[in-house]
PAZAPA-4460 file (N, C-alpha, C; in steps of 0.05 Angstrom, whole numbers, plus 32768, in hexadecimal, padded with zeros to 4 digits):
% residues 263
    n_x    n_y    n_z   ca_x   ca_y   ca_z    c_x    c_y    c_z   seq   type   mol
   7DE9   7F44   807F   7E00   7F4E   8090   7DF6   7F42   80AE     1      X     A
   7E0C   7F37   80BA   7E06   7F34   80DC   7E07   7F50   80ED     2      X     A
   7DFD   7F4E   80FE   7DF7   7F66   8114   7E0F   7F70   8119     3      X     A
   7E29   7F5C   811C   7E41   7F6B   8123   7E4E   7F78   810F     4      X     A
   7E4A   7F6E   80F5   7E51   7F7C   80DF   7E4B   7F96   80D9     5      X     A
   7E2B   7F97   80DA   7E21   7FAD   80DA   7E28   7FC7   80EB     6      X     A
   7E2B   7FBA   8104   7E34   7FD0   811A   7E53   7FDE   8113     7      X     A
   7E65   7FC8   8105   7E7D   7FD0   8100   7E7B   7FE6   80ED     8      X     A
   7E69   7FDF   80CF   7E6A   7FEF   80BB   7E60   8008   80C4     9      X     A
   7E4A   8009   80D8   7E3D   8025   80E0   7E54   8035   80EF    10      X     A
   7E65   802B   80FB   7E7E   8036   810C   7E92   8044   80F8    11      X     A
   7E99   802F   80E0   7EA5   803C   80CF   7E9F   8055   80BE    12      X     A
   7E7F   8057   80BB   7E73   8068   80A6   7E77   8086   80BD    13      X     A
   7E77   8081   80D5   7E75   8098   80E8   7E93   80A8   80E8    14      X     A
   7EA7   8096   80E8   7EBF   809A   80E6   7EC7   80AB   80CB    15      X     A
   7EBA   80A0   80B7   7EBC   80AA   809C   7EAC   80C6   809D    16      X     A
   7E97   80C9   80A9   7E8A   80E7   80A8   7E98   80F8   80B9    17      X     A
   7EA2   80F1   80CD   7EB8   8103   80E1   7ED0   810A   80CE    18      X     A
   7EDE   80F9   80C1   7EF6   80FD   80AE   7EF1   80F9   8093    19      X     A
   7EE3   8106   8082   7EDB   80F8   8069   7EF8   80EF   8054    20      X     A
   7F0E   80FB   8059   7F24   80F3   804B   7F2A   80D7   804D    21      X     A
   7F28   80CC   8063   7F2D   80AF   806F   7F20   809B   8057    22      X     A
   7F0E   80A8   8044   7F05   8093   8032   7F1C   8088   8021    23      X     A
   7F32   809A   801D   7F47   808A   800D   7F5D   807A   8019    24      X     A
   7F57   8073   8036   7F63   805F   8043   7F65   8044   8037    25      X     A
   7F7A   8038   8035   7F7A   801B   8028   7F62   8008   8033    26      X     A
   7F5C   800A   804E   7F4B   7FF8   8057   7F2C   7FF9   804D    27      X     A
   7F23   8010   8042   7F09   8013   8039   7F0C   8017   8019    28      X     A
   7F20   800C   8011   7F1D   800D   7FF1   7F0A   8007   7FE4    29      X     A
   7EFE   7FEC   7FF2   7EE9   7FE8   7FDD   7ECA   7FF2   7FE0    30      X     A
   7ECB   8001   7FFA   7EB6   8015   7FFA   7EB9   802D   7FEB    31      X     A
   7ED1   8036   7FEA   7ED7   804C   7FDA   7ED3   804A   7FBB    32      X     A
   7ED5   802E   7FB2   7ECE   8023   7F99   7EB3   8027   7F94    33      X     A
   7EA3   801A   7FAB   7E86   8019   7FA2   7E80   8037   7F9D    34      X     A
   7E84   8049   7FB4   7E7C   8065   7FAF   7E81   8073   7F92    35      X     A
   7E99   806B   7F8D   7EA5   8077   7F6E   7E95   806D   7F5C    36      X     A
   7E88   8050   7F5D   7E7A   804A   7F47   7E5A   8050   7F4B    37      X     A
   7E55   805D   7F5F   7E3A   8068   7F5F   7E35   8089   7F5B    38      X     A
   7E4F   808F   7F56   7E52   80AD   7F4B   7E55   80BF   7F60    39      X     A
   7E5E   80B5   7F7A   7E5F   80C7   7F90   7E7B   80D6   7F8E    40      X     A
   7E77   80F3   7F95   7E90   8103   7F93   7EA0   80FF   7FAD    41      X     A
   7EB9   80F6   7FAB   7EC6   80F1   7FC2   7EDA   8108   7FCB    42      X     A
   7EE1   810B   7FE3   7EF4   8123   7FEA   7F12   811A   7FDD    43      X     A
   7F21   8130   7FDA   7F38   812E   7FCF   7F4D   811E   7FDF    44      X     A
   7F5A   810D   7FD2   7F6F   80FE   7FDD   7F8C   810C   7FE1    45      X     A
   7F9D   8104   7FF8   7FB8   8111   7FF9   7FB5   8126   8009    46      X     A
   7FA4   812F   8019   7FAA   8140   802C   7FAD   8131   8044    47      X     A
   7FC0   8142   8057   7FC5   8134   8071   7FAB   8132   8080    48      X     A
   7FA8   811B   808B   7F91   8116   809C   7F9A   810A   80B6    49      X     A
   7F89   810B   80CC   7F94   80FD   80E5   7F8C   80DE   80E2    50      X     A
   7F98   80CC   80F0   7F97   80B3   80E7   7F80   80AE   8100    51      X     A
   7F6C   809B   80F6   7F55   8095   8100   7F55   8072   8100    52      X     A
   7F4E   8067   8115   7F4E   804A   8114   7F35   8041   810A    53      X     A
   7F31   8034   80F7   7F1C   8029   80E3   7F14   8013   80EE    54      X     A
   7F1E   8007   8105   7F16   7FEA   8109   7EFF   7FE9   811B    55      X     A
   7EF7   7FD3   8126   7EDC   7FD7   8131   7EE0   7FD6   8154    56      X     A
   7EFA   7FD7   815D   7F02   7FD5   8176   7F07   7FBA   8184    57      X     A
   7F05   7FAD   8171   7F0A   7F90   8180   7F24   7F81   8175    58      X     A
   7F28   7F87   815A   7F3E   7F79   814D   7F56   7F8C   814C    59      X     A
   7F6D   7F88   8155   7F87   7F9C   8155   7F8C   7F9F   813A    60      X     A
   7F95   7FBB   8138   7F9C   7FC1   811F   7FB7   7FC5   8120    61      X     A
   7FCB   7FBD   8110   7FE8   7FC2   810D   7FEA   7FE0   810B    62      X     A
   8002   7FEC   8118   800C   8007   8110   800C   8010   80F3    63      X     A
   801B   7FF9   80E8   801E   8000   80CA   8005   8007   80BA    64      X     A
   7FEF   7FFA   80C2   7FD5   7FFE   80B7   7FC8   8017   80B9    65      X     A
   7FCA   8025   80D6   7FC9   803E   80DC   7FD7   8053   80D1    66      X     A
   7FEA   804F   80C1   7FF5   8064   80B7   7FF6   8061   8097    67      X     A
   7FE1   8067   8089   7FE2   8061   806E   7FED   8076   8060    68      X     A
   7FF3   8074   8044   8004   808A   8039   7FF5   809E   8035    69      X     A
   7FDC   80A2   8034   7FCC   80B5   8030   7FD2   80CC   8049    70      X     A
   7FDB   80C2   8063   7FD8   80D0   807B   7FF4   80E2   807B    71      X     A
   8007   80DC   8068   8022   80E7   806C   8021   8100   8059    72      X     A
   8029   8118   806C   8030   8132   8063   8047   8137   8053    73      X     A
   8043   813C   803E   8062   8147   802F   8063   8164   802B    74      X     A
   8077   816D   8036   807A   818C   8038   8086   8192   801F    75      X     A
   8096   8182   800F   80A4   8187   7FF9   8095   817B   7FE5    76      X     A
   8089   818D   7FD0   807A   8181   7FB6   808C   8178   7FA4    77      X     A
   80A6   8183   7FA3   80B3   8177   7F8B   80A4   8174   7F6D    78      X     A
   809C   818A   7F67   8091   818B   7F4C   809F   8185   7F39    79      X     A
   80BF   8185   7F3A   80CC   8184   7F26   80DA   8166   7F25    80      X     A
   80D1   814F   7F39   80D8   8136   7F39   80CD   812C   7F25    81      X     A
   80E0   811F   7F11   80D4   8112   7EF9   80CE   80F8   7F00    82      X     A
   80D2   80EE   7F17   80C6   80D2   7F1E   80AB   80D2   7F2C    83      X     A
   80A0   80EA   7F2A   8085   80EB   7F3D   8070   80E7   7F2B    84      X     A
   8058   80DB   7F36   8042   80D7   7F24   8028   80E4   7F2E    85      X     A
   8011   80EA   7F1E   7FFB   80F8   7F29   7FED   80E1   7F35    86      X     A
   7FDA   80E8   7F49   7FC9   80D2   7F57   7FB6   80CC   7F3B    87      X     A
   7FAF   80B4   7F37   7F9D   80AA   7F27   7F81   80AE   7F2E    88      X     A
   7F72   80B3   7F18   7F4F   80B6   7F22   7F40   809D   7F1D    89      X     A
   7F48   808D   7F0E   7F39   8071   7F0A   7F3E   8061   7F20    90      X     A
   7F24   8055   7F23   7F20   8045   7F3C   7F35   8029   7F3F    91      X     A
   7F37   8022   7F56   7F49   800B   7F56   7F3E   7FF2   7F4D    92      X     A
   7F50   7FE1   7F47   7F42   7FC8   7F38   7F34   7FB7   7F4B    93      X     A
   7F23   7FA6   7F43   7F13   7F99   7F58   7F20   7F81   7F6B    94      X     A
   7F1D   7F81   7F80   7F2E   7F70   7F97   7F1E   7F64   7FA9    95      X     A
   7F2B   7F4C   7FB0   7F19   7F3E   7FC4   7F35   7F34   7FDA    96      X     A
   7F2E   7F33   7FF1   7F3F   7F28   8005   7F38   7F0A   800B    97      X     A
   7F4E   7EFB   8011   7F51   7EDF   8016   7F39   7EDB   8025    98      X     A
   7F2B   7EC3   8028   7F18   7EBB   803F   7F29   7EAB   804F    99      X     A
   7F1A   7EAA   8066   7F25   7E97   807A   7F1E   7E7A   8076   100      X     A
   7F0C   7E6F   8065   7F03   7E54   8061   7F1A   7E47   8057   101      X     A
   7F1C   7E31   8057   7F30   7E1B   8047   7F2E   7E1D   802B   102      X     A
   7F43   7E25   8017   7F3D   7E29   7FFF   7F3B   7E0F   7FF1   103      X     A
   7F28   7E0C   7FDA   7F22   7DF6   7FCF   7F35   7DEE   7FB6   104      X     A
   7F39   7DD8   7FAC   7F49   7DCE   7F9C   7F41   7DE2   7F83   105      X     A
   7F2A   7DE9   7F7E   7F1C   7DF4   7F60   7F2A   7E13   7F69   106      X     A
   7F28   7E1D   7F7E   7F37   7E3B   7F7F   7F53   7E3A   7F7C   107      X     A
   7F5D   7E26   7F85   7F79   7E2B   7F84   7F87   7E28   7F6A   108      X     A
   7F77   7E12   7F5B   7F7C   7E0C   7F3D   7F76   7E27   7F2E   109      X     A
   7F63   7E30   7F33   7F58   7E48   7F22   7F6B   7E5F   7F24   110      X     A
   7F74   7E66   7F43   7F86   7E79   7F49   7FA1   7E7C   7F38   111      X     A
   7FAA   7E5C   7F35   7FC3   7E55   7F2F   7FC3   7E5A   7F0F   112      X     A
   7FAB   7E51   7F03   7FA6   7E54   7EE7   7FAB   7E76   7EE6   113      X     A
   7F9C   7E88   7EF2   7F98   7EA3   7EEE   7FBB   7EB0   7EEE   114      X     A
   7FC4   7EA7   7F03   7FE1   7EB0   7F05   7FF1   7EA9   7EEE   115      X     A
   7FF0   7E91   7EE4   7FFE   7E86   7ED0   7FF5   7E98   7EB5   116      X     A
   7FE2   7E9D   7EB2   7FD6   7EB0   7E9D   7FE1   7EC8   7E9F   117      X     A
   7FDF   7ED4   7EB7   7FEC   7EF0   7EBC   8008   7EF0   7EB2   118      X     A
   801A   7EDB   7EBE   8034   7EE0   7EB5   8039   7EDB   7E97   119      X     A
   8029   7ECA   7E89   8026   7ECA   7E6B   8025   7EE0   7E61   120      X     A
   8013   7EF2   7E65   800D   7F0B   7E60   8023   7F21   7E62   121      X     A
   8032   7F20   7E77   8047   7F2D   7E7E   805D   7F26   7E69   122      X     A
   8063   7F0C   7E69   807C   7F04   7E54   8072   7F0F   7E39   123      X     A
   805C   7F13   7E31   8051   7F20   7E16   8052   7F3D   7E1B   124      X     A
   8056   7F4C   7E31   8057   7F67   7E30   803E   7F74   7E34   125      X     A
   802A   7F62   7E3B   800C   7F72   7E3F   8008   7F6F   7E5E   126      X     A
   8012   7F88   7E6A   800A   7F90   7E86   7FF0   7F90   7E89   127      X     A
   7FDF   7FA2   7E7B   7FC0   7FA3   7E7E   7FB9   7F88   7E81   128      X     A
   7FB8   7F75   7E72   7FAE   7F58   7E72   7FB9   7F46   7E8C   129      X     A
   7FD1   7F4E   7E90   7FDA   7F3F   7EA7   7FCC   7F47   7EC1   130      X     A
   7FC9   7F63   7EC5   7FBD   7F6D   7EDE   7F9F   7F61   7ED9   131      X     A
   7F92   7F5A   7ECA   7F76   7F4F   7EC4   7F78   7F31   7ED0   132      X     A
   7F8F   7F24   7EC8   7F92   7F08   7ED2   7F96   7F07   7EE9   133      X     A
   7FA8   7F15   7EF6   7FAB   7F19   7F14   7F92   7F20   7F23   134      X     A
   7F85   7F31   7F19   7F6A   7F37   7F23   7F57   7F1C   7F2A   135      X     A
   7F59   7F11   7F13   7F49   7EF6   7F15   7F54   7EE3   7F2C   136      X     A
   7F6D   7EE2   7F2B   7F7B   7ED6   7F40   7F71   7EDC   7F5C   137      X     A
   7F71   7EF8   7F63   7F6B   7F06   7F7A   7F4B   7EFC   7F82   138      X     A
   7F3B   7EFE   7F6B   7F19   7EFC   7F71   7F17   7ED9   7F75   139      X     A
   7F2E   7ECB   7F74   7F29   7EAF   7F7D   7F24   7EAC   7FA1   140      X     A
   7F2D   7EC5   7FA7   7F32   7EC2   7FCB   7F45   7EB2   7FD4   141      X     A
   7F5A   7EA8   7FC5   7F6E   7E98   7FD4   7F88   7EA4   7FC8   142      X     A
   7F87   7EBE   7FBC   7FA7   7EC0   7FB7   7FB4   7EC7   7FCB   143      X     A
   7FD0   7EC5   7FCA   7FE6   7EC8   7FDD   7FE8   7EE8   7FDC   144      X     A
   7FF9   7EF0   7FEF   8000   7F0B   7FF2   8014   7F17   7FD8   145      X     A
   8020   7F03   7FD1   8030   7F09   7FBA   8023   7F13   7F9E   146      X     A
   800D   7F08   7F9D   7FFA   7F0B   7F84   7FEC   7F28   7F85   147      X     A
   7FE9   7F35   7FA0   7FDD   7F4A   7FA3   7FF3   7F5F   7F98   148      X     A
   8010   7F59   7FA7   8026   7F6A   7FA4   802E   7F69   7F87   149      X     A
   8028   7F53   7F7D   802C   7F56   7F5F   8018   7F64   7F49   150      X     A
   8001   7F60   7F54   7FF1   7F78   7F46   7FF6   7F95   7F4A   151      X     A
   7FFC   7F99   7F68   8008   7FB1   7F6D   801C   7FBD   7F5B   152      X     A
   8033   7FA9   7F56   8048   7FB1   7F48   8041   7FB7   7F2E   153      X     A
   8032   7FA8   7F20   8023   7FAC   7F03   8018   7FC9   7F04   154      X     A
   8004   7FCB   7F15   7FF7   7FE6   7F15   8006   8003   7F1D   155      X     A
   801E   7FFC   7F26   8033   800F   7F29   8044   8013   7F0E   156      X     A
   8046   8003   7F01   8053   8004   7EE4   803C   800F   7ECE   157      X     A
   8024   800E   7ED4   800D   801A   7EC9   800A   8036   7ED3   158      X     A
   801C   8043   7EE6   8016   805E   7EEE   7FFE   805D   7EFD   159      X     A
   7FFB   804C   7F0E   7FE2   804D   7F24   7FEB   804B   7F3F   160      X     A
   7FFA   805C   7F49   8009   8056   7F65   7FF1   804F   7F7A   161      X     A
   7FDF   805E   7F7C   7FCC   805F   7F93   7FBD   8041   7F8E   162      X     A
   7FB6   8038   7F79   7FB0   801B   7F75   7FC4   8008   7F7E   163      X     A
   7FDB   8010   7F78   7FF2   7FFC   7F81   7FF3   7FFB   7FA2   164      X     A
   7FF3   8011   7FB0   7FF6   8017   7FCA   7FDC   8003   7FD7   165      X     A
   7FC3   8006   7FCE   7FAE   7FF9   7FD7   7FB3   7FD9   7FD5   166      X     A
   7FBC   7FCC   7FBC   7FC1   7FB4   7FB9   7FD7   7FA6   7FCD   167      X     A
   7FEC   7FBA   7FD1   8002   7FAF   7FE2   7FF6   7FB3   8003   168      X     A
   7FE5   7FC4   8006   7FDB   7FCA   8025   7FCA   7FAE   8029   169      X     A
   7FC0   7FA0   8014   7FAD   7F88   801C   7FC4   7F70   801C   170      X     A
   7FD6   7F70   800A   7FEB   7F5C   800C   7FF9   7F5B   802B   171      X     A
   7FFD   7F72   8030   800D   7F75   804E   7FF0   7F69   8064   172      X     A
   7FDE   7F6D   805F   7FC3   7F64   8071   7FC9   7F43   8071   173      X     A
   7FCC   7F37   8057   7FCD   7F1E   8053   7FE4   7F10   8065   174      X     A
   7FFD   7F1D   805A   8018   7F15   8063   8028   7F2E   806E   175      X     A
   8028   7F31   8088   8036   7F4A   808D   8054   7F4B   808E   176      X     A
   805D   7F31   8083   807B   7F2E   807C   8081   7F2C   8060   177      X     A
   8071   7F36   804B   8072   7F36   8033   8085   7F4F   802A   178      X     A
   809F   7F4A   8027   80AE   7F62   8022   80AB   7F72   800A   179      X     A
   80A3   7F62   7FF1   809B   7F69   7FDB   8089   7F7D   7FDA   180      X     A
   8073   7F78   7FE9   805A   7F8B   7FEC   8063   7FAA   7FFC   181      X     A
   8077   7FA5   800F   8080   7FBD   801D   8093   7FCC   8005   182      X     A
   809E   7FBD   7FF7   80B5   7FC9   7FE1   80A3   7FDA   7FCE   183      X     A
   808F   7FCB   7FC4   807B   7FDC   7FAD   806B   7FE9   7FB7   184      X     A
   8062   7FED   7FD0   8052   8005   7FD9   8065   801B   7FE3   185      X     A
   807E   8015   7FEA   8091   802A   7FF2   809B   8039   7FD3   186      X     A
   809A   802D   7FBF   80A7   8035   7FA6   808B   8047   7F9A   187      X     A
   8071   803C   7FA0   805A   804B   7F95   805A   8068   7FA7   188      X     A
   805F   8063   7FC1   805F   807B   7FD4   806F   8093   7FC7   189      X     A
   808A   8084   7FBE   80A1   8097   7FB2   8097   80A7   7F9A   190      X     A
   8085   8096   7F8B   807C   80A3   7F75   8068   80B8   7F78   191      X     A
   805B   80B9   7F8D   804E   80D1   7F96   8052   80E2   7FAA   192      X     A
   8070   80E3   7FB1   807A   80F1   7FC1   8073   80EE   7FDF   193      X     A
   806E   80D8   7FE8   8066   80D4   8003   8080   80C4   8010   194      X     A
   8090   80DB   8012   80A9   80D0   801B   80B0   80C0   8035   195      X     A
   80A7   80CC   804F   80A5   80BC   8064   809B   80A0   8065   196      X     A
   8083   809C   8056   8079   8082   8053   8085   806E   803F   197      X     A
   8093   807A   802D   80A1   8071   8018   80BB   8065   8022   198      X     A
   80C7   8078   803B   80DF   806D   8048   80DA   8054   805A   199      X     A
   80C4   8056   806A   80BB   803E   8076   80B7   8028   806D   200      X     A
   80A8   8027   8054   80A2   800F   8049   80BA   8005   8037   201      X     A
   80C8   8015   8033   80E5   800D   8021   80F6   7FFF   8033   202      X     A
   80F9   800C   8049   810B   8002   8061   8102   7FE7   8069   203      X     A
   80E7   7FE4   806E   80DD   7FC5   8074   80DF   7FB0   8060   204      X     A
   80D6   7FBB   8046   80DC   7FA9   8030   80F7   7FA1   802B   205      X     A
   810C   7FB4   802D   8127   7FA8   8026   8130   7F98   803C   206      X     A
   8122   7F9C   8058   812C   7F89   806A   811F   7F6E   806A   207      X     A
   8109   7F6B   8060   80FC   7F51   805A   8105   7F41   8040   208      X     A
   8107   7F53   802F   810F   7F45   8012   8122   7F5A   8002   209      X     A
   813B   7F58   8008   814C   7F6C   7FF9   814D   7F6C   7FDD   210      X     A
   814C   7F83   7FD3   814E   7F89   7FB3   8160   7F9B   7FAD   211      X     A
   8177   7F93   7FA4   818D   7FA6   7F9D   8183   7FBE   7F8A   212      X     A
   8172   7FB9   7F77   8166   7FCB   7F66   815A   7FE4   7F77   213      X     A
   8151   7FE0   7F8E   8140   7FF7   7F9A   8156   8005   7FAD   214      X     A
   8170   7FFD   7FAF   817A   800E   7FC2   8185   802C   7FB7   215      X     A
   8184   8030   7FA0   8188   804D   7F97   8170   805F   7F9D   216      X     A
   8158   804F   7F99   8141   805F   7F9F   813B   8065   7FBF   217      X     A
   8144   804E   7FCD   813E   8054   7FEA   8153   806A   7FF7   218      X     A
   8169   8070   7FE7   817E   8082   7FF2   816D   809D   7FE6   219      X     A
   8160   809B   7FD5   8156   80B9   7FC6   813E   80BC   7FDF   220      X     A
   812C   80AD   7FE1   811B   80B2   7FF3   811F   80B4   8010   221      X     A
   8138   80AB   801B   8145   80B5   8035   814E   80CF   8035   222      X     A
   8158   80D9   801A   8161   80F3   801C   814C   8107   8020   223      X     A
   8130   8100   800C   811B   8110   800C   810C   8116   8028   224      X     A
   8111   80FA   8039   8108   80FE   8057   811C   8112   8065   225      X     A
   8134   810E   8063   8147   8121   8077   8145   813E   806B   226      X     A
   8140   8145   8053   813E   8162   8046   8120   816B   8053   227      X     A
   810D   8159   8056   80F1   8164   805F   80F6   816C   807E   228      X     A
   8103   8155   808B   8107   8158   80A6   8115   816F   80AD   229      X     A
   812E   8175   809E   813F   818D   80A2   812D   81A8   809D   230      X     A
   811B   81A5   808B   8109   81C0   8085   80F4   81C5   809F   231      X     A
   80EB   81B0   80AC   80E0   81AF   80C5   80E8   81B9   80DD   232      X     A
   8104   81AD   80DC   8113   81B6   80F2   8126   81CB   80F4   233      X     A
   8129   81D5   80D8   8140   81EF   80D6   815D   81DF   80D2   234      X     A
   815F   81CA   80D3   817A   81BA   80D2   8182   81B6   80BD   235      X     A
   81A0   81B0   80B8   81AB   81AE   809B   81A9   818E   8098   236      X     A
   819D   8184   8080   819D   8167   8079   81B7   8159   8071   237      X     A
   81C3   8146   807E   81D9   813A   8079   81DA   8121   8067   238      X     A
   81EA   8120   8055   81EA   8108   8045   81E8   80ED   8054   239      X     A
   81E0   80DB   8047   81DF   80C0   8055   81FF   80B0   8058   240      X     A
   8204   80A6   806D   821B   809A   8076   821B   8082   807F   241      X     A
   8231   8071   8089   822D   8059   8096   821E   805A   80AD   242      X     A
   8222   806A   80BB   8215   806F   80D7   81F8   8072   80D2   243      X     A
   81F0   8085   80BD   81D2   8088   80B3   81C7   8070   80AC   244      X     A
   81D7   805F   809A   81CB   8047   808E   81C5   8033   80A9   245      X     A
   81D7   8030   80BB   81D7   8022   80D0   81BF   802A   80DE   246      X     A
   81B8   803F   80E4   81A3   804E   80F1   8185   8044   80E4   247      X     A
   8189   8049   80CB   8171   803F   80B6   8165   8023   80BC   248      X     A
   817F   800E   80C0   817C   7FF6   80C4   8173   7FEE   80E3   249      X     A
   817A   7FFB   80F8   816F   8000   8113   814F   8000   8110   250      X     A
   8148   801B   8104   812E   8022   8100   8119   800F   80EC   251      X     A
   8129   7FFF   80DA   8118   7FEC   80CE   8113   7FD3   80E3   252      X     A
   8126   7FCA   80F2   8126   7FB6   8107   8112   7FBC   8119   253      X     A
   8112   7FD7   8127   80FC   7FE3   8136   80DF   7FDF   812B   254      X     A
   80DF   7FE9   8110   80C5   7FE7   8104   80B8   7FD1   80FF   255      X     A
   80C7   7FBB   80F8   80BE   7F9B   80F0   80B7   7F92   810F   256      X     A
   80C7   7F96   8123   80BD   7F8F   813E   80A5   7F98   8142   257      X     A
   80A0   7FAE   8140   8088   7FC3   8147   806C   7FB3   8139   258      X     A
   8070   7FAF   811F   805D   7FA4   8111   8053   7F87   811B   259      X     A
   8069   7F78   811F   8067   7F60   8129   8052   7F5B   8143   260      X     A
   805B   7F6F   8154   804B   7F75   816B   802D   7F74   8168   261      X     A
   8024   7F84   8152   800B   7F82   8150   7FFE   7F6E   8141   262      X     A
   800B   7F5A   8139   8000   7F41   812A   7FEC   7F34   8140   263      X     A
***
């Protein structure tokens, strides 16, 4: 490792010591996987934590990345929500971020073959096998944001919402305009009851790449957020109306503009 890489790693370790629950931050998922494989007992995820900048102080971090799903506090546990899922205990699938180097023809060919094999496995109804092939595509280090989002979508189907959130966060790193990544991450947050983060991701995902099938879920999430806000303020929650939908659209425009400012 280079000296600057060692320094950045040391800073990240120091911040993790100050706030151990940050080990569940998507940005350090690889380090979390390493600790898990070594048998290290990690602090519980899901508790509200203060947002801490894990960057080295030189590279700007987008606001979206400083608000991971783990930092959202949910006042309403909704134990009777049939759509809720428990947090999975198994480690996230192996991952690798795309390299900045020019991809070789061999890398691109291998990636394409793995994606095709993944789609073939899906056509046969074998989701687990499809995840394996998409993982192979990701490990070529030339996968697009949609490949990460696709594996995240399949992981969510396998009832692994945290892993889905991690994959979609990487997809957004690769392409901040990947609507599918925001949408799948929003759906994963909804399954965990992380209403505020789900609302933000679903609104931006729908703005970038509208999906009619998500509209009802988005309304459900917005209603949960309004009820949650009503609990904290003591005000009654009102149903969504045209004015509310217009307000949500304006919020989405502002959120997207805010993220682009940090690119």
